[in-house]
C-alpha positions in Angstrom: 0.0 0.0 0.0 1.3 3.5 -0.8 2.6 5.8 1.8 0.7 9.0 2.3 3.7 11.0 3.6 7.3 11.3 2.6 10.6 12.8 3.8 11.4 14.1 0.4 13.0 17.6 0.1 11.1 20.4 -1.5 9.8 19.2 -4.9 7.6 20.7 -7.6 4.0 19.9 -6.9 3.6 17.4 -9.7 6.6 15.4 -8.4 5.3 15.7 -4.8 2.0 14.1 -5.9 3.9 11.2 -7.4 5.8 10.7 -4.2 2.6 10.8 -2.1 0.8 8.5 -4.6 -2.0 10.9 -5.4 -1.3 12.0 -9.0 -4.1 11.4 -11.5 -1.7 11.5 -14.5 1.8 10.2 -13.7 2.7 10.6 -17.4 2.9 14.3 -16.8 6.0 13.6 -14.8 7.4 10.2 -15.5 8.8 8.9 -18.7 10.6 10.8 -21.5 10.0 14.6 -21.8 11.5 17.3 -24.1 12.4 20.3 -22.0 14.4 23.4 -23.4 15.8 21.5 -26.3 17.0 18.6 -24.1 15.4 15.4 -23.1 14.6 14.6 -19.4 13.8 11.0 -18.3 12.3 10.4 -14.9 11.5 7.1 -13.2 10.0 6.4 -9.8 11.3 3.1 -8.5 10.6 2.5 -4.7 12.5 -0.8 -4.7 15.6 0.4 -6.6 19.1 1.1 -5.2 20.7 2.0 -8.6 19.2 2.8 -12.0 20.8 3.2 -15.4 19.4 3.9 -18.9 20.2 0.9 -21.3 20.1 2.7 -24.6 21.9 5.8 -23.4 24.3 3.6 -21.4 24.1 6.2 -18.7 23.3 6.2 -15.0 20.3 8.0 -13.6 20.7 10.3 -10.6 18.5 9.9 -7.5 16.8 13.0 -6.3 18.0 13.1 -2.8 15.6 11.7 -0.2 13.2 10.3 -2.8 12.9 7.3 -5.1 13.0 9.5 -8.2 15.8 8.9 -10.6 16.5 11.5 -13.4 18.7 11.7 -16.5 19.1 14.6 -18.8 20.8 14.7 -22.2 20.5 15.0 -26.0 17.3 13.6 -27.6 19.5 11.4 -29.9 20.8 9.6 -26.9 17.4 8.3 -25.8 14.7 6.7 -28.0 11.0 7.3 -27.3 10.7 3.7 -26.0 13.6 3.2 -23.6 14.7 0.6 -21.1 16.0 0.9 -17.6 18.2 -1.4 -15.6 17.9 -1.2 -11.9 19.3 -3.1 -8.9 17.2 -3.8 -5.9 18.3 -4.0 -2.2 19.2 -7.7 -2.6 21.6 -6.9 -5.5 19.3 -8.5 -8.1 19.3 -6.7 -11.4 16.2 -6.0 -13.4 15.8 -4.7 -17.0 12.5 -3.4 -18.3 11.0 -0.9 -20.6 9.6 2.1 -18.8 5.8 1.9 -18.7 5.6 5.7 -18.8 7.2 6.1 -22.3 4.2 4.4 -24.0 1.2 6.3 -25.3 -2.4 5.3 -24.5 -3.4 2.1 -26.1 -7.2 2.2 -25.6 -9.0 3.6 -28.6 -11.4 6.6 -28.3 -14.2 4.6 -30.0 -13.9 1.8 -27.4 -14.2 4.4 -24.6 -17.1 6.1 -26.3 -19.1 2.9 -26.8 -18.5 2.0 -23.2 -19.7 5.3 -22.0 -22.8 4.8 -24.1 -23.3 1.3 -22.6 -23.0 -0.3 -26.1 -19.7 -2.0 -26.1 -20.7 -5.7 -26.2 -17.0 -6.9 -26.1 -15.7 -4.4 -23.5 -14.2 -7.4 -21.6 -11.6 -7.3 -24.4 -10.8 -3.7 -23.5 -11.1 -3.4 -19.7 -9.3 -5.8 -17.4 -5.8 -7.2 -18.0 -4.7 -8.4 -21.4 -1.4 -9.5 -23.0 -0.7 -7.1 -25.9 2.1 -6.1 -28.1 3.0 -2.5 -29.1 5.8 -1.6 -31.5 7.3 -5.0 -30.9 7.2 -4.8 -27.1 5.0 -7.3 -25.3 3.4 -6.7 -21.9 0.1 -6.5 -20.0 -2.4 -3.7 -20.6 -4.5 -2.8 -17.6 -7.7 -0.8 -17.7 -10.3 -0.2 -15.0 -13.4 2.0 -14.7 -13.1 4.1 -11.5 -14.4 7.6 -12.3 -14.4 9.0 -8.8 -10.9 8.0 -7.9 -8.1 10.5 -7.2 -5.5 7.9 -8.2 -5.5 4.3 -9.3 -2.4 1.9 -9.3 -1.9 -1.6 -10.4 -0.4 -3.7 -7.6 0.8 -7.3 -7.7 3.5 -9.8 -6.9 5.5 -8.1 -9.7 5.8 -4.8 -7.8 5.7 -6.1 -4.2 2.0 -4.9 -4.0 3.3 -1.3 -3.7 0.8 1.3 -4.9 3.5 3.8 -5.6 5.2 1.7 -8.2 2.7 1.6 -11.1 0.1 4.5 -11.0 -2.3 4.6 -13.9 -3.4 7.5 -16.2 -7.0 8.5 -16.5 -8.5 8.8 -19.9 -10.3 12.1 -19.9 -13.9 12.1 -18.8 -14.4 8.4 -19.4 -13.5 7.4 -15.8 -11.3 4.7 -17.3 -7.7 4.3 -16.0 -5.1 2.7 -18.1 -1.5 1.5 -17.9 0.7 -0.8 -20.2 3.4 -2.5 -18.2 5.9 -3.9 -20.7 7.7 -7.2 -20.1 5.0 -8.4 -17.7 4.0 -11.9 -18.4 0.9 -14.0 -17.6 0.9 -16.1 -14.4 1.2 -13.4 -11.7 -1.6 -12.0 -9.6 -2.8 -8.4 -9.3 -5.4 -6.0 -7.9 -6.0 -2.3 -8.1 -5.1 0.2 -5.3 -7.6 3.1 -5.4 -7.2 6.4 -3.6 -10.6 8.1 -3.3 -11.3 11.8 -3.1 -11.4 11.6 0.7 -7.8 10.2 0.6 -8.9 6.7 1.7 -7.1 3.7 0.2 -9.0 0.7 -1.2 -7.5 -2.5 -2.5 -9.9 -3.9 -5.1 -10.2 -6.8 -7.5 -10.4 -6.2 -11.2 -14.2 -6.5 -12.1 -13.2 -7.7 -15.5 -10.6 -10.3 -14.4 -11.0 -13.5 -16.3 -9.4 -15.8 -13.7 -8.8 -15.5 -9.9 -6.9 -17.2 -7.1 -8.7 -20.0 -5.3 -10.6 -18.8 -2.3 -9.9 -17.6 0.3 -7.4 -15.6 -1.8 -9.0 -13.0 -4.1 -6.4 -11.6 -6.5 -7.0 -11.6 -10.2 -4.7 -13.8 -12.4 -2.7 -12.3 -15.3 -4.1 -14.7 -17.9 -3.2 -15.2 -21.5 -6.0 -15.2 -24.2 -7.2 -18.7 -24.7 -6.1 -20.8 -27.7 -8.5 -23.7 -26.8 -9.2 -26.0 -29.7 -13.0 -26.3 -29.8 -14.5 -29.4 -31.3 -18.2 -28.6 -31.1 -18.7 -26.9 -34.5 -21.5 -29.4 -35.5 -23.3 -28.7 -32.2 -23.1 -24.9 -32.6 -24.4 -25.1 -36.2 -27.3 -27.3 -35.3 -28.2 -25.1 -32.3 -28.6 -22.1 -34.4 -31.0 -24.1 -36.7 -33.1 -25.9 -34.1 -36.6 -24.8 -33.3 -36.2 -25.2 -29.5 -39.9 -24.4 -28.8 -40.9 -27.7 -30.6 -37.9 -29.7 -29.3 -37.7 -31.9 -26.2 -35.9 -30.1 -23.4 -35.2 -31.9 -20.1 -32.7 -30.2 -17.9 -30.6 -31.7 -15.1 -29.6 -29.0 -12.6 -26.1 -29.5 -11.1 -24.0 -27.9 -8.3 -20.5 -28.9 -9.3 -19.2 -28.7 -5.7 -21.6 -31.2 -4.3 -22.4 -33.6 -7.2 -19.5 -35.8 -6.5 -16.1 -35.3 -4.8 -12.9 -37.3 -4.6 -12.2 -39.9 -1.9 -10.7 -37.2 0.3 -13.7 -34.9 -0.1 -12.0 -32.5 -2.4 -13.5 -30.8 -5.4 -13.1 -32.5 -8.8 -11.6 -30.7 -11.8 -13.9 -29.4 -14.6 -12.3 -32.0 -16.9 -13.0 -35.0 -14.6 -16.6 -33.7 -13.9 -17.1 -33.3 -17.7 -16.8 -37.0 -18.3 -18.5 -38.3 -15.2 -21.5 -36.0 -15.4 -21.9 -36.3 -19.2 -21.9 -40.1 -19.0 -24.5 -40.0 -16.3 -26.7 -37.5 -17.8 -26.6 -39.2 -21.2 -27.6 -42.5 -19.6 -30.6 -40.8 -18.0 -31.6 -39.0 -21.2 -31.5 -35.4 -20.2 -31.0 -33.0 -23.1 -29.3 -30.3 -21.1 -27.5 -29.6 -17.8 -27.9 -26.3 -15.9 -25.0 -25.3 -13.7 -25.7 -23.4 -10.6 -23.5 -20.3 -10.7 -19.8 -21.0 -11.4 -18.9 -17.4 -11.8 -16.2 -16.7 -9.2 -17.5 -16.2 -5.7 -15.8 -16.1 -2.2 -18.2 -18.1 -0.1 -19.1 -21.8 -0.8 -22.3 -21.3 1.3 -23.7 -18.8 -1.2 -23.8 -21.6 -3.8 -22.4 -19.1 -6.3 -25.3 -16.6 -6.0 -23.1 -13.9 -4.4 -20.8 -13.4 -7.3 -17.6 -11.3 -7.4 -16.1 -12.4 -10.7 -18.6 -11.9 -13.5 -16.1 -12.9 -16.2 -14.3 -15.8 -14.5 -15.2 -19.5 -14.0 -14.5 -20.2 -10.4 -11.0 -21.6 -9.8 -12.3 -24.2 -7.3 -12.6 -26.6 -10.2 -9.7 -25.6 -12.4 -8.8 -23.0 -15.1 -10.9 -21.2 -17.7 -9.6 -23.7 -20.3 -10.6 -26.6 -18.1 -14.1 -25.2 -18.1 -14.0 -24.7 -21.9 -13.1 -28.4 -22.0 -16.1 -29.2 -19.8 -18.6 -27.4 -22.2 -16.9 -28.8 -25.3 -17.2 -32.3 -24.0 -20.9 -32.0 -23.3 -21.5 -30.6 -26.8 -19.6 -33.5 -28.3 -21.9 -35.8 -26.4 -24.9 -34.0 -27.7 -25.9 -32.3 -24.4 -26.5 -28.6 -23.9 -25.1 -26.5 -21.1 -27.0 -23.7 -19.4 -25.5 -21.4 -16.8 -27.2 -19.8 -13.8 -26.3 -16.1 -14.1 -26.9 -13.5 -11.4 -27.4 -9.8 -12.4 -29.9 -9.1 -9.7 -27.5 -8.4 -6.8 -23.8 -8.7 -5.7 -22.2 -9.1 -2.2 -20.8 -6.3 0.0 -17.3 -7.7 0.2 -14.9 -4.7 0.6 -12.4 -6.1 -1.9 -15.0 -6.4 -4.7 -17.6 -4.2 -6.4 -19.1 -2.5 -3.3 -18.2 1.2 -3.2 -15.6 0.4 -5.7 -13.9 3.9 -6.0 -15.0 5.1 -2.6 -18.5 5.9 -3.9 -21.6 3.8 -4.8 -20.4 3.1 -8.3 -22.0 -0.2 -9.3 -24.8 0.1 -6.8 -27.3 2.8 -5.9 -26.2 5.1 -3.0 -29.7 5.1 -1.4 -30.3 1.8 0.3 -34.0 2.0 -0.6 -32.8 1.4 -4.1 -29.4 -0.2 -3.7 -29.7 -3.0 -1.1 -31.4 -6.3 -0.6 -31.7 -6.6 3.1 -33.0 -10.1 3.0 -29.9 -11.3 1.3 -27.4 -8.8 2.7 -26.4 -7.8 -0.9 -26.4 -4.7 -3.1 -28.4 -4.0 -6.2 -26.9 -2.9 -9.5 -27.7 0.6 -10.8 -29.3 -0.4 -14.0 -29.7 3.2 -15.1 -25.9 3.8 -15.3 -24.6 3.1 -18.9 -21.3 1.6 -17.7 -23.0 -0.7 -15.2 -25.5 -1.9 -17.7 -22.6 -2.5 -20.2 -20.7 -4.5 -17.5 -23.7 -6.9 -17.1 -24.5 -7.1 -20.8 -20.9 -7.9 -21.7 -20.7 -10.5 -18.9 -23.8 -12.3 -20.5 -22.2 -12.2 -23.9 -18.9 -13.3 -22.6 -20.2 -16.7 -21.4 -22.1 -17.2 -24.6 -19.1 -16.4 -26.8 -16.0 -17.4 -24.9 -17.4 -20.6 -23.4 -20.1 -21.6 -25.9 -22.8 -21.6 -23.2 -26.2 -22.5 -24.7 -28.2 -20.2 -22.5 -28.5 -18.3 -19.3 -31.0 -18.9 -16.5 -31.4 -15.4 -15.0 -31.7 -15.5 -11.3 -34.2 -13.5 -9.1 -35.8 -11.6 -12.0 -38.7 -10.5 -9.7 -36.3 -8.8 -7.4 -35.1 -6.7 -10.4 -38.6 -5.8 -11.7 -40.1 -4.5 -8.5 -38.9 -1.5 -6.5 -40.8 -2.8 -3.4 -39.6 -6.3 -3.7 -39.5 -7.7 -0.1 -39.8 -4.2 1.3 -42.2 -2.6 3.7 -43.9 0.7 3.2 -41.3 3.6 3.5 -38.4 1.2 2.5 -38.6 1.9 -1.2 -38.9 4.8 -3.7 -41.6 4.8 -6.4 -40.7 5.3 -10.0 -41.3 8.7 -11.8 -44.9 7.6 -12.5 -45.5 6.7 -8.8 -45.4 2.9 -9.5 -43.5 0.1 -8.1 -41.9 -1.1 -11.4 -38.2 -0.6 -11.7 -38.2 1.0 -15.2 -34.4 1.0 -15.6 -34.3 -2.8 -14.8 -37.0 -3.5 -17.2 -35.1 -1.6 -20.0 -31.9 -3.5 -19.1 -33.7 -6.9 -19.2 -35.2 -6.2 -22.5 -31.9 -5.0 -24.0 -30.2 -8.1 -22.5 -32.6 -10.4 -24.2 -32.5 -8.6 -27.5 -28.7 -8.4 -27.7 -28.1 -12.1 -26.7 -30.7 -13.4 -29.1 -29.3 -11.2 -31.9 -25.7 -12.0 -31.3 -26.1 -15.7 -30.6 -29.2 -17.2 -32.4 -30.4 -20.4 -30.8 -29.2 -19.6 -27.3 -31.8 -19.5 -24.5 -32.6 -16.9 -21.9 -34.7 -18.3 -19.0 -36.2 -16.3 -16.3 -36.6 -17.3 -12.7 -39.6 -15.0 -12.2 -42.1 -15.8 -9.4 -44.8 -13.2 -10.0 -47.6 -12.5 -12.5 -45.6 -9.9 -14.5 -47.1 -10.2 -17.9 -45.4 -11.4 -21.1 -42.1 -12.4 -19.5 -41.4 -14.9 -22.3 -42.9 -12.8 -25.1 -40.9 -10.8 -27.6 -39.9 -7.2 -26.8 -41.6 -5.9 -30.0 -44.8 -7.2 -28.5 -44.2 -5.4 -25.2 -42.7 -8.5 -23.5 -39.5 -8.9 -21.6 -38.0 -11.0 -24.3 -37.0 -14.1 -22.4 -37.1 -17.5 -24.2 -38.8 -19.2 -21.3 -39.9 -18.7 -17.6 -39.8 -21.0 -14.7 -43.4 -22.0 -13.7 -43.1 -21.4 -10.1 -46.9 -21.5 -9.6 -47.2 -24.9 -11.0 -44.3 -26.1 -8.8 -45.7 -24.6 -5.6 -49.2 -25.9 -6.2 -48.2 -29.4 -7.3 -45.8 -29.8 -4.3 -48.4 -28.5 -1.9 -50.9 -31.1 -3.2 -48.4 -34.0 -3.1 -47.4 -33.2 0.5 -51.0 -33.7 1.6 -52.2 -37.0 3.0 -54.1 -38.8 0.1 -57.2 -39.0 2.2 -57.4 -35.2 2.1 -56.4 -34.6 -1.5 -59.9 -34.6 -2.9 -60.4 -31.3 -1.0 -57.5 -29.7 -2.9 -58.0 -31.0 -6.5 -57.9 -27.5 -7.8 -54.2 -27.3 -7.0 -53.6 -29.7 -9.9 -56.1 -28.2 -12.4 -55.7 -24.4 -11.8 -52.3 -24.3 -13.6 -53.9 -25.0 -16.9 -55.8 -21.7 -16.7 -52.4 -19.9 -17.4 -50.2 -22.8 -18.7 -50.0 -21.2 -22.2 -49.7 -17.5 -21.3 -45.9 -18.0 -21.1 -43.3 -20.5 -22.4 -42.9 -22.4 -19.2 -40.3 -24.6 -17.7 -41.5 -27.0 -14.9 -38.8 -26.8 -12.2 -38.0 -29.0 -9.3 -34.9 -27.1 -8.5 -32.3 -26.9 -5.6 -34.5 -24.3 -3.8 -37.1 -27.1 -3.1 -34.8 -29.5 -1.3 -33.0 -27.2 1.1 -33.5 -25.0 4.2 -35.9 -27.4 5.9 -38.1 -28.0 2.9 -37.1 -31.7 2.9 -35.9 -33.8 0.0 -38.4 -34.6 -2.8 -38.7 -38.1 -1.4 -39.2 -37.0 2.2 -41.9 -34.5 1.1 -44.2 -37.4 0.2 -46.6 -38.6 2.9 -47.1 -42.1 4.2 -44.8 -45.1 4.7 -41.8 -45.9 2.7 -43.7 -47.6 -0.1 -46.1 -44.7 -0.5 -43.3 -42.2 -0.5 -41.5 -43.9 -3.4 -44.9 -44.5 -5.2 -45.8 -40.8 -4.8 -42.5 -39.6 -6.1 -42.8 -41.8 -9.2 -46.3 -40.5 -9.7 -45.1 -36.9 -9.4 -42.4 -37.3 -12.0 -44.8 -39.1 -14.4 -47.2 -36.2 -14.0 -44.4 -33.7 -14.6 -43.1 -35.4 -17.8 -46.5 -35.6 -19.4 -47.6 -32.0 -18.4 -47.1 -29.2 -20.9 -43.8 -27.4 -20.4 -40.1 -28.1 -20.6 -38.6 -30.0 -17.6 -35.9 -29.4 -14.9 -34.9 -31.7 -12.1 -32.1 -31.0 -9.5 -29.3 -33.5 -8.9 -30.2 -36.3 -6.5 -33.9 -36.0 -7.2 -33.6 -38.5 -10.1 -32.9 -41.3 -7.6 -34.8 -40.2 -4.6 -32.0 -38.6 -2.4 -33.1 -39.2 1.1 -31.8 -36.1 2.8 -31.9 -32.5 2.0 -29.3 -31.2 -0.4 -26.0 -30.3 1.4 -23.7 -28.1 -0.6 -20.7 -29.2 1.5 -20.7 -32.8 0.6 -21.5 -35.1 -2.4 -24.8 -36.7 -3.1 -25.7 -39.9 -1.3 -24.6 -42.2 -4.2 -24.7 -45.3 -2.0 -28.5 -45.1 -2.2 -28.3 -46.3 -5.8 -27.5 -49.7 -4.4 -31.1 -50.0 -3.1 -33.9 -51.2 -5.3 -36.5 -48.5 -4.5 -34.0 -45.8 -5.5 -32.9 -47.8 -8.5 -36.6 -47.9 -9.5 -37.0 -44.1 -9.4 -33.7 -43.7 -11.4 -35.0 -46.2 -14.0 -38.3 -44.4 -14.3 -36.7 -41.0 -14.8 -34.6 -42.5 -17.6 -37.7 -44.0 -19.3 -39.7 -40.8 -18.9 -36.8 -38.9 -20.5 -36.8 -41.4 -23.3 -40.5 -41.4 -24.2 -40.6 -37.6 -23.7 -37.9 -37.2 -26.4 -39.4 -39.8 -28.7 -43.0 -38.8 -28.6 -43.7 -35.5 -30.3 -47.0 -35.4 -28.5 -45.2 -34.9 -25.2 -42.9 -32.0 -26.4 -43.9 -30.5 -29.7 -46.7 -28.3 -28.5 -45.6 -27.4 -25.1 -46.5 -23.7 -25.3 -49.9 -23.8 -27.1 -53.3 -24.9 -25.9 -53.7 -26.8 -29.2 -51.5 -29.5 -27.8 -53.5 -30.2 -24.6 -57.0 -31.4 -23.9 -58.7 -32.4 -20.7 -60.2 -35.9 -20.5 -61.5 -35.3 -17.0 -60.4 -32.7 -14.6 -63.4 -33.0 -12.3 -63.0 -36.4 -10.6 -61.9 -34.9 -7.3 -63.8 -37.5 -5.2 -61.4 -40.2 -6.4 -58.4 -37.8 -6.9 -58.0 -38.9 -10.5 -56.9 -36.7 -13.3 -56.7 -37.4 -17.0 -55.8 -35.6 -20.2 -54.6 -35.8 -23.8 -51.4 -34.5 -25.3 -51.1 -34.1 -29.1 -48.4 -33.2 -31.6 -48.7 -30.5 -34.2 -49.5 -32.8 -37.1 -52.0 -34.9 -35.3 -50.0 -38.1 -36.0 -49.3 -39.0 -32.3 -51.7 -38.8 -29.4 -51.2 -39.9 -25.8 -53.6 -40.2 -22.9 -52.2 -39.6 -19.4 -54.2 -40.8 -16.4 -53.2 -40.3 -12.7 -54.4 -41.9 -9.5 -53.4 -39.8 -6.5 -54.7 -42.2 -3.9 -53.2 -45.5 -2.7 -56.5 -47.3 -3.8 -56.2 -49.3 -7.0 -59.2 -48.6 -9.3 -60.3 -51.3 -11.8 -62.8 -50.8 -14.6 -62.2 -47.0 -14.7 -63.6 -45.6 -17.9 -62.3 -42.5 -19.7 -63.5 -41.0 -22.9 -61.1 -40.7 -25.8 -61.4 -39.1 -29.3 -59.9 -41.8 -31.5 -60.4 -45.6 -31.8 -57.5 -47.9 -31.7 -55.1 -49.6 -29.3 -53.6 -47.5 -26.4 -50.3 -49.0 -25.5 -49.2 -48.6 -21.9 -45.8 -46.9 -22.5 -45.3 -45.9 -18.9 -46.8 -47.3 -15.7 -45.1 -45.8 -12.7 -46.4 -48.7 -10.6 -44.6 -51.3 -12.7 -42.5 -53.9 -10.8 -39.2 -52.8 -12.5 -39.7 -49.3 -10.8 -40.5 -50.8 -7.5 -44.3 -50.8 -7.8 -47.1 -53.3 -7.1 -47.5 -54.1 -10.8 -51.1 -53.2 -11.2 -51.8 -52.4 -14.8 -53.4 -53.2 -18.1 -51.3 -56.1 -19.6 -49.5 -53.7 -22.0 -52.4 -51.7 -23.2 -56.1 -51.3 -23.8 -58.2 -51.3 -27.0 -60.8 -48.5 -27.3 -64.4 -49.5 -27.2 -67.2 -47.8 -29.3 -68.8 -46.6 -26.1 -69.5 -42.9 -25.9 -68.2 -41.4 -22.7 -67.5 -37.9 -21.4 -68.8 -36.5 -24.7 -66.3 -38.5 -26.8 -67.3 -41.3 -29.2 -64.9 -43.9 -27.8 -63.7 -44.9 -24.3 -61.1 -47.0 -22.5 -61.8 -49.3 -19.6 -58.6 -49.4 -17.6 -57.1 -50.5 -14.4 -55.6 -47.6 -12.4 -52.7 -48.6 -10.1 -52.4 -47.0 -6.7 -50.4 -43.8 -6.4 -49.4 -44.1 -10.0 -49.5 -42.5 -13.4 -50.2 -44.1 -16.9 -49.0 -42.8 -20.2 -51.0 -44.5 -22.9 -49.8 -44.1 -26.5 -52.5 -44.3 -29.2 -51.8 -46.7 -32.1 -54.5 -46.6 -34.9 -56.0 -49.9 -36.0 -55.7 -51.0 -39.6 -59.0 -51.5 -41.3 -58.2 -54.9 -42.7 -56.9 -56.6 -39.7 -58.3 -54.7 -36.8 -54.7 -54.7 -35.3 -52.5 -51.8 -34.4 -50.5 -50.3 -37.3 -46.9 -51.2 -37.4 -45.6 -49.1 -40.2 -42.4 -47.1 -40.3 -44.2 -43.9 -39.1 -45.6 -45.7 -36.1 -42.3 -47.2 -35.2 -40.6 -43.8 -35.4 -42.9 -42.2 -32.9 -43.6 -45.0 -30.6 -40.9 -46.0 -28.1 -40.2 -49.5 -27.0 -41.8 -50.3 -23.7 -40.0 -52.1 -20.9 -41.3 -55.6 -20.3 -43.6 -55.6 -17.3 -46.3 -57.7 -15.9 -49.6 -55.8 -15.7 -52.2 -58.4 -14.8 -55.3 -56.4 -13.9 -56.7 -59.4 -12.1 -54.3 -58.8 -9.3 -56.1 -55.5 -8.4 -59.0 -55.4 -6.0 -62.5 -54.7 -7.3 -62.8 -51.2 -5.9 -65.5 -49.4 -7.9 -64.5 -46.8 -10.4 
């Protein structure tokens, strides 16, 4: 840290400010200057004992009592870019180009675009970057700190001394810049900032692209990546795919707790890539979604209190290790989504909070700038440079790491000025409302820019309110997200499933209400990490009843989820019935996979993923009412629900029927629109899933009996606490048997062998 005082003799004011480390433009004093027909060279080297000029082959004289060294001579003796050789107190000699003989390297257009909030690749400009100028290689540093009196680069290369490498400010842009020639990647650095009140702050680089592993916090001087990507086919296909009509089943992962090594240590991105990809591919998920891996100081924040918006966390390896991670998933045909957090940031003194001694990235007024619930700060979305910081971060992950989309965390907290605030704790907007107009503009710009720059990528909102048109285009007045998490469906469904089956008939509307708004947005159905932590219990433990009923109810729930309109998301461990709540500090309870009930849930999830992907009726019309039709939503007395799903072309049709009680129901009749055979593609009560094996012997043929206003009907056996997915197979006119042509084979999955003898069921009346 720089010393505020000095024993130097009387010096000109400009030199005195260098000595006291408070000069806003050290280039005014340091470097090579023409004065009265001569050339004067000045360097300030706090660690030097002796200094000489290499090209002039001449010693520099120390100004007595200071760390200034000066030389004066003819201009021909000293080129514009000159080197100094200096010896430190240990007698070690150093040779380097003087940083203060180089001109500004940042372009005016870059600074202008940043000031306008429109520099999509500003991460290539700000931060630290290895560059070459006039044949000299070094690191160019640049940081936005408009209210600072002085900014210096400090690191292991200058003994973390703020006097050694002060930066120059670039006019009114608020950007400080310095090129340090000869500096090589591999060291660590921060910025030392002196504010207008003379306080000193040691801050990380907001644009650093790699950091030390916590608890250390310095940025890494990193070289631009030369990673050899192998996912060109994936990237090309992604841009062409109509994701709205494609199956999308997401496995949410927290890398720190999915699996660890035998000593309990984190695994590297490259190891995780192979282990998770193999596992996810076996289960049939189309995507993974990573909980935040942007650099963060505290494991317990799960990544949601981010400090490094341009850096994959070093917990699991290097940025190129993470590139390998994404590339491997793409080679395996699996997409990668990233949880991204623009809603708030932590108060850590070394990071963004009061970055230059003022509320720079956040609002100064806590009624606008603080989330008291989370102990975090809120970005000032109305400030161009802050908005540019976040927009560039989003684009950085999509471009530099080939991420397939971002799940934007806590959107509701951005949209509402009174989010989680009492009266008097918030400030209305200029119209007197509670909408954060600046955040709305930012969100719309975010979605427009990402979709424009990277076609085929997805922007998914975690938004928990009834804000309209979240997933509708901005030109129609929407926020422009691709999809929105259906938090209402999740809450209602889990609330229903946690009730004792004997009382469920009183709450039937919890299952049916969601269809009133199911097609107002492009919805994802999420059973995420938030539902299995903080005393909410694991998915398995939420289910009521004894052990058998818990597993049966969980299998029923997943079958309901995979047949319901909307894309799917399931958190790690839920796919095999993790017994305990999620614990971020240890790996999943993989030993449970040795037990048959957990194996059954795992097998069912794999089969559900398979038929979901293979049957267009289950994924092609997720966001339109044309793909859904109730069979019966009124049988609350028996807690039975049934509906039809259809594809766009009308070639495939499935009937889904669910019994939410432990009572088997034989001879249960449902009306259907088409004659034919209805193959039992999934029965969550099948023996291979751990069920009681009540079912329909592989399927049921429709009868010409009008029922529920439809010309045909099925008489089926409903297993206890189970769901059935019945796939329609038309009958041929000649034989009266189900068609077995190529089209039918292409849309109808193979079904697992199972015994479904209905005679085993009791004769409970339908």
